[in-house]
C-alpha positions in Angstrom: 6.8 29.7 8.1 8.4 30.0 11.6 10.8 32.9 11.9 14.2 32.4 13.6 14.4 33.1 17.3 14.3 36.9 17.9 16.8 36.7 20.8 19.3 34.8 18.8 19.0 37.2 15.8 19.6 40.2 18.2 22.6 38.4 19.6 24.3 38.4 16.2 24.6 42.1 16.3 26.5 42.2 19.7 30.2 42.7 19.9 32.3 39.7 19.1 33.4 39.1 22.7 29.7 38.6 23.8 28.2 37.0 20.7 29.2 33.4 21.3 28.0 33.5 24.9 24.7 35.0 23.9 24.3 32.3 21.3 24.6 29.7 24.0 22.2 31.5 26.3 19.6 31.8 23.5 20.1 28.1 22.7 19.7 26.8 26.2 17.0 29.2 27.3 14.8 29.4 24.3 15.2 26.0 22.6 15.0 25.3 18.9 13.0 27.5 16.5 12.0 25.5 13.4 12.2 27.4 10.1 10.2 26.5 7.0 6.5 26.0 6.2 4.2 24.0 8.5 2.1 21.2 6.8 -1.3 22.7 6.0 -3.2 20.7 3.4 -5.3 22.7 0.9 -8.9 21.9 0.3 -9.4 18.6 -1.3 -10.3 18.8 -5.0 -13.6 16.8 -4.5 -17.3 17.7 -4.4 -19.6 17.5 -1.5 -21.6 14.6 -2.8 -21.2 11.7 -5.2 -22.4 12.4 -8.7 -24.2 9.0 -8.8 -25.7 9.2 -5.3 -29.2 8.7 -6.6 -28.1 5.7 -8.6 -26.5 4.2 -5.6 -29.7 4.5 -3.7 -31.4 2.4 -6.4 -29.5 -0.8 -5.5 -31.9 -3.7 -5.9 -30.3 -5.8 -3.2 -32.6 -5.9 -0.1 -31.5 -5.8 3.5 -28.9 -3.8 5.5 -25.7 -2.5 4.0 -22.5 -4.6 4.6 -20.1 -3.4 7.3 -17.2 -2.0 5.3 -14.5 -3.0 7.9 -15.4 -6.7 7.1 -17.1 -6.2 3.8 -16.5 -9.8 2.5 -18.8 -11.2 5.2 -21.7 -9.6 3.3 -21.4 -12.2 0.5 -22.6 -14.8 3.0 -20.0 -17.4 1.8 -18.1 -19.3 4.6 -15.5 -20.4 2.1 -14.8 -16.8 1.1 -14.5 -15.9 4.7 -11.9 -18.6 5.3 -9.9 -17.6 2.2 -9.9 -14.0 3.4 -8.5 -14.9 6.8 -5.8 -17.0 5.2 -4.8 -14.3 2.7 -4.6 -11.6 5.3 -2.4 -13.9 7.5 -0.1 -15.3 4.8 0.0 -12.9 1.8 3.6 -11.9 1.1 2.7 -8.4 -0.2 1.2 -7.7 3.2 4.3 -9.1 4.9 6.5 -6.9 2.8 4.4 -3.9 3.6 4.6 -4.7 7.3 8.4 -4.8 7.0 8.4 -1.4 5.4 6.4 -0.1 8.3 9.0 -1.5 10.7 11.8 0.2 8.7 10.0 3.5 8.7 9.2 3.4 12.4 12.9 2.6 13.1 14.0 5.5 11.0 11.6 7.8 12.8 13.0 6.7 16.2 16.5 7.3 15.0 15.5 10.8 13.7 14.0 11.6 17.1 17.1 10.3 18.9 19.2 12.9 17.0 17.5 15.6 19.1 19.1 14.2 22.3 22.8 14.3 23.3 25.0 11.4 22.4 27.3 9.9 24.9 30.0 7.2 24.8 32.8 5.7 26.7 36.3 4.6 25.6 39.1 2.5 27.1 42.5 2.1 25.5 45.8 0.4 26.5 48.7 0.9 24.2 52.4 -0.1 24.2 54.7 1.6 21.7 58.3 1.4 20.7 59.6 4.7 19.4 61.8 4.9 16.3 65.2 6.5 17.0 65.2 7.8 13.4 61.9 9.7 13.6 61.9 13.4 14.3 60.7 12.7 17.9 63.2 9.9 18.4 66.1 12.0 17.2 65.1 15.0 19.3 64.6 13.1 22.6 67.0 10.1 22.4 69.9 12.2 23.7 68.1 13.1 26.9 69.1 11.1 29.9 66.6 8.4 30.9 64.9 8.3 27.5 62.9 5.1 27.0 62.1 4.0 23.5 59.3 1.7 24.8 56.4 3.1 26.8 52.8 2.4 27.8 49.7 4.6 27.7 46.4 3.9 29.4 43.3 5.9 28.7 39.8 5.7 30.1 37.2 8.4 29.4 33.6 9.2 28.8 32.4 11.9 26.4 29.1 13.5 25.2 28.2 15.8 22.4 25.0 17.6 21.6 24.0 19.5 18.5 21.7 22.2 19.6 18.7 22.2 17.2 18.7 26.0 17.1 16.7 26.4 13.9 14.8 23.1 14.0 16.6 21.1 11.3 16.8 18.0 13.4 13.2 18.5 14.5 12.0 18.9 10.9 13.9 15.7 10.0 12.1 13.9 12.8 8.8 15.3 11.7 9.4 14.1 8.2 10.4 10.6 9.4 7.2 10.4 11.5 5.2 11.3 8.4 7.0 8.7 6.4 6.2 6.1 9.1 2.5 7.2 8.9 2.6 6.9 5.1 4.1 3.4 5.4 1.3 2.4 7.9 -1.3 3.6 5.4 0.5 1.6 2.7 0.2 -1.5 4.9 -3.5 -1.0 5.3 -3.8 -0.4 1.6 -2.0 -3.6 0.9 -4.4 -5.5 3.1 -7.3 -3.9 1.4 -5.9 -4.8 -2.0 -5.2 -8.4 -1.1 -8.7 -8.8 0.4 -10.3 -7.4 -2.7 -8.1 -9.4 -5.1 -8.9 -12.6 -3.1 -12.6 -12.0 -3.3 -12.5 -11.1 -7.0 -10.5 -14.3 -7.8 -12.9 -16.4 -5.8 -16.0 -14.9 -7.4 -14.5 -15.5 -10.9 -13.7 -19.1 -10.0 -17.2 -19.8 -8.8 -18.7 -18.1 -11.8 -16.5 -19.9 -14.3 -17.2 -23.3 -12.6 -20.9 -22.7 -12.9 -20.6 -21.5 -16.5 -18.4 -24.5 -17.4 -21.1 -26.9 -16.0 -23.7 -25.2 -18.2 -21.3 -25.3 -21.1 -20.9 -29.1 -20.8 -24.7 -29.4 -20.9 -24.8 -27.2 -24.0 -22.1 -29.3 -25.6 -24.2 -32.4 -25.0 -27.2 -30.7 -26.6 -25.4 -29.4 -29.7 -23.7 -32.8 -30.1 -27.2 -34.4 -30.0 -28.4 -31.9 -32.6 -25.4 -32.6 -34.8 -26.1 -36.4 -34.5 -29.8 -36.1 -35.2 -29.1 -33.8 -38.2 -26.6 -36.3 -39.5 -29.3 -39.1 -39.2 -31.8 -36.9 -41.0 -29.3 -36.1 -43.7 -28.7 -39.8 -44.3 -32.4 -40.4 -44.4 -32.7 -37.7 -47.0 -34.8 -35.4 -44.8 -32.1 -32.8 -44.1 -30.0 -30.9 -46.6 -26.2 -30.6 -46.8 -26.4 -26.9 -45.5 -28.4 -28.1 -42.5 -25.8 -30.8 -41.8 -22.9 -28.3 -42.1 -24.6 -25.7 -40.0 -25.2 -28.3 -37.2 -21.5 -29.2 -37.3 -20.4 -25.6 -37.2 -22.7 -24.8 -34.2 -21.4 -27.8 -32.3 -17.7 -27.0 -33.0 -18.3 -23.3 -32.0 -19.7 -24.4 -28.6 -16.9 -26.9 -28.1 -14.3 -24.2 -28.8 -15.5 -22.2 -25.8 -14.5 -24.8 -23.3 -10.7 -24.3 -23.6 -11.1 -20.6 -23.1 -13.1 -21.2 -19.9 -10.6 -23.8 -18.7 -7.7 -21.4 -19.3 -9.4 -18.5 -17.5 -10.3 -20.8 -14.6 -6.7 -22.1 -14.2 -5.4 -18.5 -14.2 -7.8 -17.6 -11.4 -6.8 -20.6 -9.4 -3.2 -19.7 -9.7 -3.9 -16.1 -8.9 -5.7 -17.1 -5.7 -2.8 -19.4 -4.7 -0.4 -16.5 -5.0 -2.7 -14.3 -2.9 -2.9 -17.0 -0.3 0.8 -17.5 -0.2 0.8 -21.1 -1.3 2.1 -23.2 -4.2 0.2 -23.2 -7.5 -2.4 -25.9 -7.7 -3.4 -25.9 -4.0 -6.6 -24.0 -4.3 -8.1 -26.2 -7.1 -8.6 -29.2 -4.9 -9.9 -27.0 -2.1 -12.6 -25.4 -4.3 -13.7 -28.5 -6.1 -16.7 -29.1 -3.9 -20.3 -27.8 -4.3 -20.4 -24.6 -6.3 -22.5 -21.6 -5.4 -22.1 -18.0 -6.5 -21.7 -15.5 -3.6 -24.6 -13.2 -3.0 -24.0 -9.6 -3.9 -24.4 -7.4 -0.7 -25.9 -4.0 -0.3 -23.3 -1.3 0.1 -23.5 2.1 1.8 -21.1 4.6 0.1 -20.9 6.8 3.2 -21.3 10.5 3.6 -19.5 11.6 0.4 -16.1 12.3 -1.2 -14.8 14.2 1.8 -15.4 11.2 4.1 -13.9 9.0 1.4 -10.6 10.8 1.6 -10.3 9.7 5.3 -11.1 6.1 4.4 -8.8 5.5 1.4 -5.4 4.3 2.5 -3.7 5.5 -0.7 -5.0 9.0 -0.3 -4.0 9.1 3.4 -0.5 7.8 2.4 -0.2 10.6 -0.2 -1.2 13.2 2.3 1.4 12.0 4.8 4.0 12.2 2.0 3.1 15.8 1.5 3.7 16.4 5.2 7.0 14.7 5.1 8.2 16.7 2.1 7.0 19.9 3.7 9.1 19.2 6.8 12.1 18.5 4.6 11.7 22.0 3.1 12.2 23.4 6.6 15.2 21.1 7.2 16.8 22.4 4.0 16.1 26.0 4.9 17.8 25.5 8.3 21.1 25.4 6.5 20.9 29.1 6.0 21.7 29.5 9.7 24.5 28.4 12.1 24.8 25.1 13.8 25.9 25.0 17.4 27.5 21.9 19.0 28.4 21.3 22.7 30.8 18.5 23.7 32.5 17.4 26.9 35.1 14.8 27.9 35.9 13.4 31.3 38.3 10.6 32.1 41.8 9.4 33.1 45.1 9.1 31.2 48.4 7.6 32.5 51.5 5.9 31.3 51.3 3.6 34.3 48.3 1.3 34.8 48.4 1.4 38.6 48.0 5.2 38.5 45.2 5.4 36.0 42.4 6.0 38.4 44.2 8.5 40.6 43.7 12.2 40.9 46.8 13.3 38.9 45.6 11.1 35.9 42.3 12.9 35.7 41.4 14.8 32.5 38.5 17.0 31.5 37.6 19.0 28.5 34.6 21.0 27.3 34.0 22.5 23.9 31.4 24.7 22.2 31.5 25.2 18.5 29.5 26.9 15.7 29.5 26.3 11.9 27.8 28.5 9.4 27.7 28.0 5.6 28.2 31.6 4.5 29.6 31.1 1.0 28.6 28.0 -0.9 27.9 29.4 -4.3 24.1 28.8 -4.1 24.2 25.2 -2.8 21.7 25.8 0.0 19.4 27.7 -2.4 19.5 24.8 -4.8 18.8 22.3 -2.0 15.8 24.4 -0.8 14.5 24.7 -4.3 14.8 20.9 -4.8 12.9 20.3 -1.5 10.2 22.7 -2.6 10.0 20.8 -5.9 9.6 17.5 -4.1 6.8 19.0 -2.0 5.0 20.3 -5.1 5.3 16.8 -6.7 3.9 15.2 -3.5 1.0 17.7 -3.4 0.1 17.0 -7.0 0.2 13.3 -6.3 -2.2 13.8 -3.4 -4.6 15.7 -5.5 -4.5 13.1 -8.2 -5.1 10.3 -5.6 -8.1 12.2 -4.3 -9.6 12.7 -7.7 -8.9 9.0 -8.6 -10.6 7.9 -5.4 -13.8 9.7 -6.3 -13.7 8.3 -9.8 -13.2 4.8 -8.6 -16.3 5.0 -6.4 -18.4 6.5 -9.2 -17.3 3.9 -11.7 -17.8 0.9 -9.3 -21.2 2.3 -8.2 -22.4 2.6 -11.8 -21.1 -0.8 -12.7 -22.8 -2.4 -9.6 -26.2 -0.9 -10.2 -26.2 -1.5 -14.0 -25.0 -5.1 -13.6 -27.8 -5.7 -11.1 -30.3 -4.3 -13.6 -28.8 -6.4 -16.3 -29.0 -9.5 -14.1 -32.6 -8.8 -13.3 -33.5 -8.5 -17.0 -31.6 -11.7 -17.8 -33.3 -13.5 -15.0 -36.6 -12.7 -16.6 -35.3 -13.9 -19.9 -34.2 -17.1 -18.2 -37.7 -17.6 -16.8 -39.1 -17.2 -20.3 -36.6 -19.7 -21.8 -37.4 -22.2 -19.0 -41.1 -22.0 -19.7 -40.4 -22.4 -23.4 -38.3 -25.5 -22.7 -41.0 -27.0 -20.6 -43.5 -26.4 -23.4 -41.2 -28.0 -25.9 -40.8 -31.0 -23.6 -44.5 -31.5 -23.3 -44.9 -31.1 -27.0 -42.2 -33.7 -27.7 -43.8 -36.1 -25.2 -47.1 -35.7 -27.3 -45.2 -36.4 -30.5 -45.8 -32.9 -31.9 -42.2 -31.7 -31.6 -39.0 -33.3 -32.8 -36.0 -34.1 -30.5 -34.0 -31.5 -32.4 -36.6 -28.8 -31.4 -36.5 -29.9 -27.8 -32.6 -29.8 -27.8 -32.7 -26.4 -29.3 -35.1 -25.1 -26.7 -32.9 -26.6 -24.0 -29.9 -24.9 -25.6 -31.7 -21.5 -25.5 -32.4 -22.0 -21.8 -28.8 -22.8 -21.1 -27.6 -19.7 -23.1 -30.0 -17.6 -21.0 -28.7 -19.2 -17.8 -25.1 -18.6 -18.8 -25.8 -14.9 -19.6 -27.5 -14.5 -16.2 -24.6 -16.2 -14.4 -22.2 -13.9 -16.1 -24.2 -10.8 -15.1 -24.5 -12.0 -11.5 -20.7 -12.7 -11.4 -19.9 -9.2 -12.7 -22.3 -7.7 -10.2 -20.6 -9.4 -7.4 -17.2 -8.3 -8.7 -18.5 -4.7 -9.0 -19.5 -4.9 -5.3 -16.0 -5.9 -4.4 -14.6 -3.1 -6.5 -16.9 -0.6 -4.7 -15.9 -1.8 -1.3 -12.3 -1.5 -2.3 -12.9 2.0 -3.8 -14.5 3.1 -0.5 -11.4 2.2 1.4 -12.7 -0.9 3.2 -14.0 1.0 6.2 -10.6 2.1 7.4 -10.4 5.5 9.0 -7.1 7.4 8.5 
């Protein structure tokens, strides 16, 4: 905490005839002395290394790590790159965040301007007819030459300056600058969120499109099995339970299609909102050849301490702590006097032709001081409230730091485990593909029925669907990890 200016405090003990002059000397000669605590952040509640650092090193994706400042390019998908550019340029959440930055910066400039003198000019021309029944009219109407109607011309310029003796205005400006920095971090956070949401929606769309294509093939297979079982039943080869089981399996597979279509439509609409366009626009754009983005390799960085400088939400929370700390000082400044200087220079005359002459000149200067000596604890309450807001902001910053670390750990585990799952399912898909080939050869030789061949094909399609789902989730986990790491931004 900065103590009040010593010279000013000594001046308060001088005789009354000298006190005011010494106050002015201390004000002009020493400048403002800001009271209240300075913003010093405590140690972040995070460890020196990620808990799952060894697991992150076990990523199975080959090659170099994706650059986090443009992480979406690591998916090697030109369509995704184009969507990201459009989202960052047109998204309305980003536009709103940018408007909040403009507001905060304007407020900061206004707060800084409060430190400087304010000047203004005024010009008036008035004509007035005096009432004879008013106190003034009754008193002067009996004088010879009294005129009820008169003119008054006034032209002046004035200035006033609140001397920031104890730094209240300076603390307010400090808080406003911190608010502006928090708004800027919020804008970066909005861009990061939109980029991640766009990539996540796109990956889900591609994954669902591929899975729907495999589902249509499965529906053809189970429909064939249902038809062949019905033929065998009519021929007396298959039993009624076989017939009903084939029907049930076919209907269960058909029932999945509406769920996939609903999920796909939701992701298309989600992407349209992110891109700032009407619903239904993205569907026609993404109806072409379908491929699943390749999951990139991701470097988590130096550790949690480095993460806190990359995460916009943590940086914004830190700036809010600084703002509330400055407001504590602004509240504490009300314990001390406020000094104001003002001056006026101009002309005043009842005749317009004499307005700019020497006799019409006027000048005035004023120095004043106000001090809240007895307010029944109002300042104490305001300071206590400001300290409470600072404590709340500090707790929010600690929570944001802890959540940032947890987000990275969760996304890292999800990414590596999904990669491991996808690798295992790829092996299962290879085995199912071999089994289908063997069934096809056997059917060609007449040793296997068409039903057995259709069932082998269905098993292959099921394995392919599971592998697609795992690769989709691995790509989404990569997006989540890039988002958790702050997208490469340095606060």
